[in-house]
mmCIF file of the N, C-alpha and C atoms, coordinates in Angstrom:
data_MODEL
# 
_entry.id   MODEL 
# 
loop_
_atom_site.group_PDB 
_atom_site.id 
_atom_site.type_symbol 
_atom_site.label_atom_id 
_atom_site.label_alt_id 
_atom_site.label_comp_id 
_atom_site.label_asym_id 
_atom_site.label_entity_id 
_atom_site.label_seq_id 
_atom_site.pdbx_PDB_ins_code 
_atom_site.Cartn_x 
_atom_site.Cartn_y 
_atom_site.Cartn_z 
_atom_site.occupancy 
_atom_site.B_iso_or_equiv 
_atom_site.pdbx_formal_charge 
_atom_site.auth_seq_id 
_atom_site.auth_comp_id 
_atom_site.auth_asym_id 
_atom_site.auth_atom_id 
_atom_site.pdbx_PDB_model_num 
ATOM 1   N N  . MET A 1 1  ? 0.875  -0.944 -0.255 1.00 0.00 ? 1  MET A N  1 
ATOM 2   C CA . MET A 1 1  ? 0.031  0.185  -0.437 1.00 0.00 ? 1  MET A CA 1 
ATOM 3   C C  . MET A 1 1  ? 0.442  1.238  -0.083 1.00 0.00 ? 1  MET A C  1 
ATOM 4   N N  . THR A 1 2  ? 0.489  2.640  -0.911 1.00 0.00 ? 2  THR A N  1 
ATOM 5   C CA . THR A 1 2  ? 1.644  3.776  -0.541 1.00 0.00 ? 2  THR A CA 1 
ATOM 6   C C  . THR A 1 2  ? 0.370  4.423  0.369  1.00 0.00 ? 2  THR A C  1 
ATOM 7   N N  . ASP A 1 3  ? 1.099  5.181  0.176  1.00 0.00 ? 3  ASP A N  1 
ATOM 8   C CA . ASP A 1 3  ? 1.730  6.862  1.327  1.00 0.00 ? 3  ASP A CA 1 
ATOM 9   C C  . ASP A 1 3  ? 0.735  7.111  -0.123 1.00 0.00 ? 3  ASP A C  1 
ATOM 10  N N  . PRO A 1 4  ? -0.878 8.086  0.687  1.00 0.00 ? 4  PRO A N  1 
ATOM 11  C CA . PRO A 1 4  ? -1.340 9.336  -0.155 1.00 0.00 ? 4  PRO A CA 1 
ATOM 12  C C  . PRO A 1 4  ? -0.786 10.241 -0.064 1.00 0.00 ? 4  PRO A C  1 
ATOM 13  N N  . ASN A 1 5  ? -0.193 10.992 0.664  1.00 0.00 ? 5  ASN A N  1 
ATOM 14  C CA . ASN A 1 5  ? 0.567  11.711 0.523  1.00 0.00 ? 5  ASN A CA 1 
ATOM 15  C C  . ASN A 1 5  ? 2.280  11.636 1.465  1.00 0.00 ? 5  ASN A C  1 
ATOM 16  N N  . PRO A 1 6  ? 2.884  10.625 0.426  1.00 0.00 ? 6  PRO A N  1 
ATOM 17  C CA . PRO A 1 6  ? 4.440  10.712 1.044  1.00 0.00 ? 6  PRO A CA 1 
ATOM 18  C C  . PRO A 1 6  ? 5.083  12.032 0.673  1.00 0.00 ? 6  PRO A C  1 
ATOM 19  N N  . GLN A 1 7  ? 5.675  12.561 1.868  1.00 0.00 ? 7  GLN A N  1 
ATOM 20  C CA . GLN A 1 7  ? 6.751  13.121 2.380  1.00 0.00 ? 7  GLN A CA 1 
ATOM 21  C C  . GLN A 1 7  ? 8.152  13.410 1.435  1.00 0.00 ? 7  GLN A C  1 
ATOM 22  N N  . PRO A 1 8  ? 8.290  14.513 1.199  1.00 0.00 ? 8  PRO A N  1 
ATOM 23  C CA . PRO A 1 8  ? 10.289 13.604 -0.214 1.00 0.00 ? 8  PRO A CA 1 
ATOM 24  C C  . PRO A 1 8  ? 11.014 13.629 0.722  1.00 0.00 ? 8  PRO A C  1 
ATOM 25  N N  . CYS A 1 9  ? 11.743 13.184 0.715  1.00 0.00 ? 9  CYS A N  1 
ATOM 26  C CA . CYS A 1 9  ? 13.421 13.021 2.031  1.00 0.00 ? 9  CYS A CA 1 
ATOM 27  C C  . CYS A 1 9  ? 14.370 14.318 1.152  1.00 0.00 ? 9  CYS A C  1 
ATOM 28  N N  . LEU A 1 10 ? 15.082 14.467 2.048  1.00 0.00 ? 10 LEU A N  1 
ATOM 29  C CA . LEU A 1 10 ? 15.896 15.662 1.919  1.00 0.00 ? 10 LEU A CA 1 
ATOM 30  C C  . LEU A 1 10 ? 17.025 14.740 1.912  1.00 0.00 ? 10 LEU A C  1 
ATOM 31  N N  . ASP A 1 11 ? 18.033 14.562 0.473  1.00 0.00 ? 11 ASP A N  1 
ATOM 32  C CA . ASP A 1 11 ? 19.248 13.821 0.212  1.00 0.00 ? 11 ASP A CA 1 
ATOM 33  C C  . ASP A 1 11 ? 19.987 13.660 1.968  1.00 0.00 ? 11 ASP A C  1 
ATOM 34  N N  . PRO A 1 12 ? 20.731 13.298 2.801  1.00 0.00 ? 12 PRO A N  1 
ATOM 35  C CA . PRO A 1 12 ? 21.935 12.919 3.210  1.00 0.00 ? 12 PRO A CA 1 
ATOM 36  C C  . PRO A 1 12 ? 22.960 13.713 3.028  1.00 0.00 ? 12 PRO A C  1 
ATOM 37  N N  . ARG A 1 13 ? 22.903 13.149 1.743  1.00 0.00 ? 13 ARG A N  1 
ATOM 38  C CA . ARG A 1 13 ? 24.433 14.361 1.953  1.00 0.00 ? 13 ARG A CA 1 
ATOM 39  C C  . ARG A 1 13 ? 24.343 16.196 1.537  1.00 0.00 ? 13 ARG A C  1 
ATOM 40  N N  . LEU A 1 14 ? 23.066 16.226 1.335  1.00 0.00 ? 14 LEU A N  1 
ATOM 41  C CA . LEU A 1 14 ? 22.264 17.385 0.539  1.00 0.00 ? 14 LEU A CA 1 
ATOM 42  C C  . LEU A 1 14 ? 22.759 18.253 2.743  1.00 0.00 ? 14 LEU A C  1 
ATOM 43  N N  . LEU A 1 15 ? 21.925 16.938 3.073  1.00 0.00 ? 15 LEU A N  1 
ATOM 44  C CA . LEU A 1 15 ? 22.206 17.819 4.710  1.00 0.00 ? 15 LEU A CA 1 
ATOM 45  C C  . LEU A 1 15 ? 23.796 18.146 5.389  1.00 0.00 ? 15 LEU A C  1 
ATOM 46  N N  . GLU A 1 16 ? 24.663 17.563 5.021  1.00 0.00 ? 16 GLU A N  1 
ATOM 47  C CA . GLU A 1 16 ? 25.370 17.255 5.270  1.00 0.00 ? 16 GLU A CA 1 
ATOM 48  C C  . GLU A 1 16 ? 26.646 18.916 5.030  1.00 0.00 ? 16 GLU A C  1 
ATOM 49  N N  . MET A 1 17 ? 26.428 19.298 3.703  1.00 0.00 ? 17 MET A N  1 
ATOM 50  C CA . MET A 1 17 ? 26.270 20.666 2.893  1.00 0.00 ? 17 MET A CA 1 
ATOM 51  C C  . MET A 1 17 ? 25.963 21.959 3.608  1.00 0.00 ? 17 MET A C  1 
ATOM 52  N N  . LEU A 1 18 ? 24.932 21.573 4.339  1.00 0.00 ? 18 LEU A N  1 
ATOM 53  C CA . LEU A 1 18 ? 24.104 22.995 4.197  1.00 0.00 ? 18 LEU A CA 1 
ATOM 54  C C  . LEU A 1 18 ? 24.606 23.913 5.874  1.00 0.00 ? 18 LEU A C  1 
ATOM 55  N N  . ILE A 1 19 ? 24.432 24.860 5.983  1.00 0.00 ? 19 ILE A N  1 
ATOM 56  C CA . ILE A 1 19 ? 24.826 24.651 7.139  1.00 0.00 ? 19 ILE A CA 1 
ATOM 57  C C  . ILE A 1 19 ? 23.724 26.381 7.267  1.00 0.00 ? 19 ILE A C  1 
ATOM 58  N N  . CYS A 1 20 ? 23.208 26.876 8.810  1.00 0.00 ? 20 CYS A N  1 
ATOM 59  C CA . CYS A 1 20 ? 22.724 27.570 8.598  1.00 0.00 ? 20 CYS A CA 1 
ATOM 60  C C  . CYS A 1 20 ? 22.798 29.163 8.506  1.00 0.00 ? 20 CYS A C  1 
ATOM 61  N N  . PRO A 1 21 ? 22.529 29.451 7.419  1.00 0.00 ? 21 PRO A N  1 
ATOM 62  C CA . PRO A 1 21 ? 23.269 31.356 7.574  1.00 0.00 ? 21 PRO A CA 1 
ATOM 63  C C  . PRO A 1 21 ? 23.062 32.260 8.994  1.00 0.00 ? 21 PRO A C  1 
ATOM 64  N N  . VAL A 1 22 ? 22.101 32.054 10.039 1.00 0.00 ? 22 VAL A N  1 
ATOM 65  C CA . VAL A 1 22 ? 21.951 33.149 10.879 1.00 0.00 ? 22 VAL A CA 1 
ATOM 66  C C  . VAL A 1 22 ? 23.297 32.496 11.354 1.00 0.00 ? 22 VAL A C  1 
ATOM 67  N N  . THR A 1 23 ? 23.509 31.154 11.586 1.00 0.00 ? 23 THR A N  1 
ATOM 68  C CA . THR A 1 23 ? 24.960 31.113 12.759 1.00 0.00 ? 23 THR A CA 1 
ATOM 69  C C  . THR A 1 23 ? 26.064 30.070 12.671 1.00 0.00 ? 23 THR A C  1 
ATOM 70  N N  . ARG A 1 24 ? 26.217 29.520 11.162 1.00 0.00 ? 24 ARG A N  1 
ATOM 71  C CA . ARG A 1 24 ? 26.942 29.118 10.440 1.00 0.00 ? 24 ARG A CA 1 
ATOM 72  C C  . ARG A 1 24 ? 26.106 27.483 11.322 1.00 0.00 ? 24 ARG A C  1 
ATOM 73  N N  . GLY A 1 25 ? 25.415 27.134 11.934 1.00 0.00 ? 25 GLY A N  1 
ATOM 74  C CA . GLY A 1 25 ? 25.988 25.973 12.847 1.00 0.00 ? 25 GLY A CA 1 
ATOM 75  C C  . GLY A 1 25 ? 25.112 25.365 12.081 1.00 0.00 ? 25 GLY A C  1 
ATOM 76  N N  . ARG A 1 26 ? 24.632 23.447 12.344 1.00 0.00 ? 26 ARG A N  1 
ATOM 77  C CA . ARG A 1 26 ? 24.056 22.331 11.133 1.00 0.00 ? 26 ARG A CA 1 
ATOM 78  C C  . ARG A 1 26 ? 22.644 22.467 10.926 1.00 0.00 ? 26 ARG A C  1 
ATOM 79  N N  . LEU A 1 27 ? 22.197 22.565 10.300 1.00 0.00 ? 27 LEU A N  1 
ATOM 80  C CA . LEU A 1 27 ? 21.025 21.865 10.538 1.00 0.00 ? 27 LEU A CA 1 
ATOM 81  C C  . LEU A 1 27 ? 20.118 20.446 10.520 1.00 0.00 ? 27 LEU A C  1 
ATOM 82  N N  . ILE A 1 28 ? 19.357 20.307 11.449 1.00 0.00 ? 28 ILE A N  1 
ATOM 83  C CA . ILE A 1 28 ? 18.680 19.257 11.632 1.00 0.00 ? 28 ILE A CA 1 
ATOM 84  C C  . ILE A 1 28 ? 16.535 19.525 9.929  1.00 0.00 ? 28 ILE A C  1 
ATOM 85  N N  . TYR A 1 29 ? 17.032 18.147 9.820  1.00 0.00 ? 29 TYR A N  1 
ATOM 86  C CA . TYR A 1 29 ? 16.226 17.524 9.723  1.00 0.00 ? 29 TYR A CA 1 
ATOM 87  C C  . TYR A 1 29 ? 14.416 17.383 10.326 1.00 0.00 ? 29 TYR A C  1 
ATOM 88  N N  . ASP A 1 30 ? 13.755 17.780 10.294 1.00 0.00 ? 30 ASP A N  1 
ATOM 89  C CA . ASP A 1 30 ? 12.378 17.726 11.257 1.00 0.00 ? 30 ASP A CA 1 
ATOM 90  C C  . ASP A 1 30 ? 11.827 16.734 9.659  1.00 0.00 ? 30 ASP A C  1 
ATOM 91  N N  . ARG A 1 31 ? 12.080 15.799 9.552  1.00 0.00 ? 31 ARG A N  1 
ATOM 92  C CA . ARG A 1 31 ? 11.090 15.428 8.395  1.00 0.00 ? 31 ARG A CA 1 
ATOM 93  C C  . ARG A 1 31 ? 9.401  15.269 8.590  1.00 0.00 ? 31 ARG A C  1 
ATOM 94  N N  . ALA A 1 32 ? 9.221  15.019 9.398  1.00 0.00 ? 32 ALA A N  1 
ATOM 95  C CA . ALA A 1 32 ? 7.091  15.306 9.457  1.00 0.00 ? 32 ALA A CA 1 
ATOM 96  C C  . ALA A 1 32 ? 6.963  16.371 9.342  1.00 0.00 ? 32 ALA A C  1 
ATOM 97  N N  . HIS A 1 33 ? 7.397  17.585 9.365  1.00 0.00 ? 33 HIS A N  1 
ATOM 98  C CA . HIS A 1 33 ? 7.378  19.289 9.271  1.00 0.00 ? 33 HIS A CA 1 
ATOM 99  C C  . HIS A 1 33 ? 7.608  19.436 8.137  1.00 0.00 ? 33 HIS A C  1 
ATOM 100 N N  . ASN A 1 34 ? 9.025  18.701 7.337  1.00 0.00 ? 34 ASN A N  1 
ATOM 101 C CA . ASN A 1 34 ? 9.298  19.320 6.443  1.00 0.00 ? 34 ASN A CA 1 
ATOM 102 C C  . ASN A 1 34 ? 10.217 20.461 6.218  1.00 0.00 ? 34 ASN A C  1 
ATOM 103 N N  . GLU A 1 35 ? 11.080 20.479 6.789  1.00 0.00 ? 35 GLU A N  1 
ATOM 104 C CA . GLU A 1 35 ? 11.295 21.888 7.589  1.00 0.00 ? 35 GLU A CA 1 
ATOM 105 C C  . GLU A 1 35 ? 13.530 21.441 7.346  1.00 0.00 ? 35 GLU A C  1 
ATOM 106 N N  . LEU A 1 36 ? 14.013 22.359 8.007  1.00 0.00 ? 36 LEU A N  1 
ATOM 107 C CA . LEU A 1 36 ? 15.594 22.141 8.971  1.00 0.00 ? 36 LEU A CA 1 
ATOM 108 C C  . LEU A 1 36 ? 15.896 22.930 9.902  1.00 0.00 ? 36 LEU A C  1 
ATOM 109 N N  . ILE A 1 37 ? 16.469 22.397 10.796 1.00 0.00 ? 37 ILE A N  1 
ATOM 110 C CA . ILE A 1 37 ? 15.612 23.116 11.788 1.00 0.00 ? 37 ILE A CA 1 
ATOM 111 C C  . ILE A 1 37 ? 17.059 23.435 12.270 1.00 0.00 ? 37 ILE A C  1 
ATOM 112 N N  . SER A 1 38 ? 16.920 24.728 12.813 1.00 0.00 ? 38 SER A N  1 
ATOM 113 C CA . SER A 1 38 ? 18.421 25.010 13.598 1.00 0.00 ? 38 SER A CA 1 
ATOM 114 C C  . SER A 1 38 ? 18.084 25.876 14.935 1.00 0.00 ? 38 SER A C  1 
ATOM 115 N N  . GLU A 1 39 ? 18.937 24.594 16.006 1.00 0.00 ? 39 GLU A N  1 
ATOM 116 C CA . GLU A 1 39 ? 18.650 25.106 17.093 1.00 0.00 ? 39 GLU A CA 1 
ATOM 117 C C  . GLU A 1 39 ? 18.679 25.876 17.700 1.00 0.00 ? 39 GLU A C  1 
ATOM 118 N N  . LYS A 1 40 ? 20.520 26.708 17.131 1.00 0.00 ? 40 LYS A N  1 
ATOM 119 C CA . LYS A 1 40 ? 21.091 27.663 17.716 1.00 0.00 ? 40 LYS A CA 1 
ATOM 120 C C  . LYS A 1 40 ? 19.841 29.270 18.087 1.00 0.00 ? 40 LYS A C  1 
ATOM 121 N N  . ALA A 1 41 ? 19.884 28.705 16.198 1.00 0.00 ? 41 ALA A N  1 
ATOM 122 C CA . ALA A 1 41 ? 18.630 30.116 16.251 1.00 0.00 ? 41 ALA A CA 1 
ATOM 123 C C  . ALA A 1 41 ? 17.251 30.230 15.916 1.00 0.00 ? 41 ALA A C  1 
ATOM 124 N N  . ARG A 1 42 ? 16.630 28.489 16.981 1.00 0.00 ? 42 ARG A N  1 
ATOM 125 C CA . ARG A 1 42 ? 15.659 28.998 17.257 1.00 0.00 ? 42 ARG A CA 1 
ATOM 126 C C  . ARG A 1 42 ? 14.611 29.457 16.065 1.00 0.00 ? 42 ARG A C  1 
ATOM 127 N N  . LEU A 1 43 ? 14.993 28.602 14.234 1.00 0.00 ? 43 LEU A N  1 
ATOM 128 C CA . LEU A 1 43 ? 14.514 28.677 13.294 1.00 0.00 ? 43 LEU A CA 1 
ATOM 129 C C  . LEU A 1 43 ? 13.972 27.918 12.576 1.00 0.00 ? 43 LEU A C  1 
ATOM 130 N N  . ALA A 1 44 ? 13.866 27.628 12.070 1.00 0.00 ? 44 ALA A N  1 
ATOM 131 C CA . ALA A 1 44 ? 13.022 26.028 11.651 1.00 0.00 ? 44 ALA A CA 1 
ATOM 132 C C  . ALA A 1 44 ? 12.813 26.953 9.895  1.00 0.00 ? 44 ALA A C  1 
ATOM 133 N N  . TYR A 1 45 ? 14.037 26.450 8.478  1.00 0.00 ? 45 TYR A N  1 
ATOM 134 C CA . TYR A 1 45 ? 13.675 26.931 7.471  1.00 0.00 ? 45 TYR A CA 1 
ATOM 135 C C  . TYR A 1 45 ? 12.819 25.273 6.537  1.00 0.00 ? 45 TYR A C  1 
ATOM 136 N N  . PRO A 1 46 ? 12.198 26.186 5.226  1.00 0.00 ? 46 PRO A N  1 
ATOM 137 C CA . PRO A 1 46 ? 11.570 25.549 4.332  1.00 0.00 ? 46 PRO A CA 1 
ATOM 138 C C  . PRO A 1 46 ? 11.810 24.548 3.769  1.00 0.00 ? 46 PRO A C  1 
ATOM 139 N N  . ILE A 1 47 ? 11.033 23.604 3.313  1.00 0.00 ? 47 ILE A N  1 
ATOM 140 C CA . ILE A 1 47 ? 11.864 22.993 2.301  1.00 0.00 ? 47 ILE A CA 1 
ATOM 141 C C  . ILE A 1 47 ? 10.749 22.882 0.962  1.00 0.00 ? 47 ILE A C  1 
ATOM 142 N N  . ARG A 1 48 ? 10.084 23.189 0.457  1.00 0.00 ? 48 ARG A N  1 
ATOM 143 C CA . ARG A 1 48 ? 9.666  23.546 -1.020 1.00 0.00 ? 48 ARG A CA 1 
ATOM 144 C C  . ARG A 1 48 ? 9.945  23.098 -2.476 1.00 0.00 ? 48 ARG A C  1 
ATOM 145 N N  . ASP A 1 49 ? 9.564  21.817 -3.012 1.00 0.00 ? 49 ASP A N  1 
ATOM 146 C CA . ASP A 1 49 ? 9.516  21.254 -3.502 1.00 0.00 ? 49 ASP A CA 1 
ATOM 147 C C  . ASP A 1 49 ? 10.343 20.141 -3.677 1.00 0.00 ? 49 ASP A C  1 
ATOM 148 N N  . GLY A 1 50 ? 11.094 20.258 -2.713 1.00 0.00 ? 50 GLY A N  1 
ATOM 149 C CA . GLY A 1 50 ? 12.742 18.941 -2.042 1.00 0.00 ? 50 GLY A CA 1 
ATOM 150 C C  . GLY A 1 50 ? 14.137 20.276 -2.479 1.00 0.00 ? 50 GLY A C  1 
ATOM 151 N N  . ILE A 1 51 ? 13.365 21.685 -2.469 1.00 0.00 ? 51 ILE A N  1 
ATOM 152 C CA . ILE A 1 51 ? 14.437 22.764 -2.699 1.00 0.00 ? 51 ILE A CA 1 
ATOM 153 C C  . ILE A 1 51 ? 14.441 23.373 -1.362 1.00 0.00 ? 51 ILE A C  1 
ATOM 154 N N  . PRO A 1 52 ? 15.549 23.769 0.260  1.00 0.00 ? 52 PRO A N  1 
ATOM 155 C CA . PRO A 1 52 ? 15.509 23.968 0.912  1.00 0.00 ? 52 PRO A CA 1 
ATOM 156 C C  . PRO A 1 52 ? 15.370 25.809 0.675  1.00 0.00 ? 52 PRO A C  1 
ATOM 157 N N  . ILE A 1 53 ? 15.046 25.822 1.889  1.00 0.00 ? 53 ILE A N  1 
ATOM 158 C CA . ILE A 1 53 ? 14.797 27.296 1.307  1.00 0.00 ? 53 ILE A CA 1 
ATOM 159 C C  . ILE A 1 53 ? 15.391 28.339 2.664  1.00 0.00 ? 53 ILE A C  1 
ATOM 160 N N  . MET A 1 54 ? 16.147 28.577 2.178  1.00 0.00 ? 54 MET A N  1 
ATOM 161 C CA . MET A 1 54 ? 17.502 29.241 3.661  1.00 0.00 ? 54 MET A CA 1 
ATOM 162 C C  . MET A 1 54 ? 17.646 30.188 3.682  1.00 0.00 ? 54 MET A C  1 
ATOM 163 N N  . LEU A 1 55 ? 17.196 31.535 3.923  1.00 0.00 ? 55 LEU A N  1 
ATOM 164 C CA . LEU A 1 55 ? 16.691 32.349 4.542  1.00 0.00 ? 55 LEU A CA 1 
ATOM 165 C C  . LEU A 1 55 ? 16.005 33.101 5.445  1.00 0.00 ? 55 LEU A C  1 
ATOM 166 N N  . ALA A 1 56 ? 16.600 33.883 6.542  1.00 0.00 ? 56 ALA A N  1 
ATOM 167 C CA . ALA A 1 56 ? 15.935 34.074 6.886  1.00 0.00 ? 56 ALA A CA 1 
ATOM 168 C C  . ALA A 1 56 ? 15.307 34.567 7.098  1.00 0.00 ? 56 ALA A C  1 
ATOM 169 N N  . GLU A 1 57 ? 14.513 35.665 6.351  1.00 0.00 ? 57 GLU A N  1 
ATOM 170 C CA . GLU A 1 57 ? 12.893 35.926 6.780  1.00 0.00 ? 57 GLU A CA 1 
ATOM 171 C C  . GLU A 1 57 ? 12.055 35.147 6.165  1.00 0.00 ? 57 GLU A C  1 
ATOM 172 N N  . GLU A 1 58 ? 12.116 33.773 6.004  1.00 0.00 ? 58 GLU A N  1 
ATOM 173 C CA . GLU A 1 58 ? 11.335 33.037 5.303  1.00 0.00 ? 58 GLU A CA 1 
ATOM 174 C C  . GLU A 1 58 ? 11.118 31.865 5.661  1.00 0.00 ? 58 GLU A C  1 
ATOM 175 N N  . ALA A 1 59 ? 12.366 31.590 6.935  1.00 0.00 ? 59 ALA A N  1 
ATOM 176 C CA . ALA A 1 59 ? 12.744 30.928 8.291  1.00 0.00 ? 59 ALA A CA 1 
ATOM 177 C C  . ALA A 1 59 ? 11.130 31.163 9.665  1.00 0.00 ? 59 ALA A C  1 
ATOM 178 N N  . ARG A 1 60 ? 10.350 29.861 10.528 1.00 0.00 ? 60 ARG A N  1 
ATOM 179 C CA . ARG A 1 60 ? 9.356  30.384 10.891 1.00 0.00 ? 60 ARG A CA 1 
ATOM 180 C C  . ARG A 1 60 ? 10.278 30.557 12.647 1.00 0.00 ? 60 ARG A C  1 
ATOM 181 N N  . PRO A 1 61 ? 10.004 30.946 13.306 1.00 0.00 ? 61 PRO A N  1 
ATOM 182 C CA . PRO A 1 61 ? 11.133 30.489 14.020 1.00 0.00 ? 61 PRO A CA 1 
ATOM 183 C C  . PRO A 1 61 ? 10.249 29.920 15.633 1.00 0.00 ? 61 PRO A C  1 
ATOM 184 N N  . LEU A 1 62 ? 11.006 29.414 15.714 1.00 0.00 ? 62 LEU A N  1 
ATOM 185 C CA . LEU A 1 62 ? 10.628 27.704 17.302 1.00 0.00 ? 62 LEU A CA 1 
ATOM 186 C C  . LEU A 1 62 ? 9.622  28.297 17.948 1.00 0.00 ? 62 LEU A C  1 
ATOM 187 N N  . ASP A 1 63 ? 9.118  27.881 19.294 1.00 0.00 ? 63 ASP A N  1 
ATOM 188 C CA . ASP A 1 63 ? 8.471  28.135 20.320 1.00 0.00 ? 63 ASP A CA 1 
ATOM 189 C C  . ASP A 1 63 ? 9.704  27.845 21.296 1.00 0.00 ? 63 ASP A C  1 
ATOM 190 N N  . PRO A 1 64 ? 9.670  29.151 22.362 1.00 0.00 ? 64 PRO A N  1 
ATOM 191 C CA . PRO A 1 64 ? 11.083 28.293 23.737 1.00 0.00 ? 64 PRO A CA 1 
ATOM 192 C C  . PRO A 1 64 ? 10.439 27.796 24.227 1.00 0.00 ? 64 PRO A C  1 
# 
């Protein structure tokens, strides 16, 4: 049985290369929300159509 709403996967090699543009720190892939999380900056960067949007103004602030 196939998933009717498949979540796109992020290539692990891409994740290794990407860094937070604010802190220059590492990012964590949140598959459930399809976002890249910067714990240090407390921001979640969206992934749209398989492309990470690495702009601070597009990021969602994380709850404290």
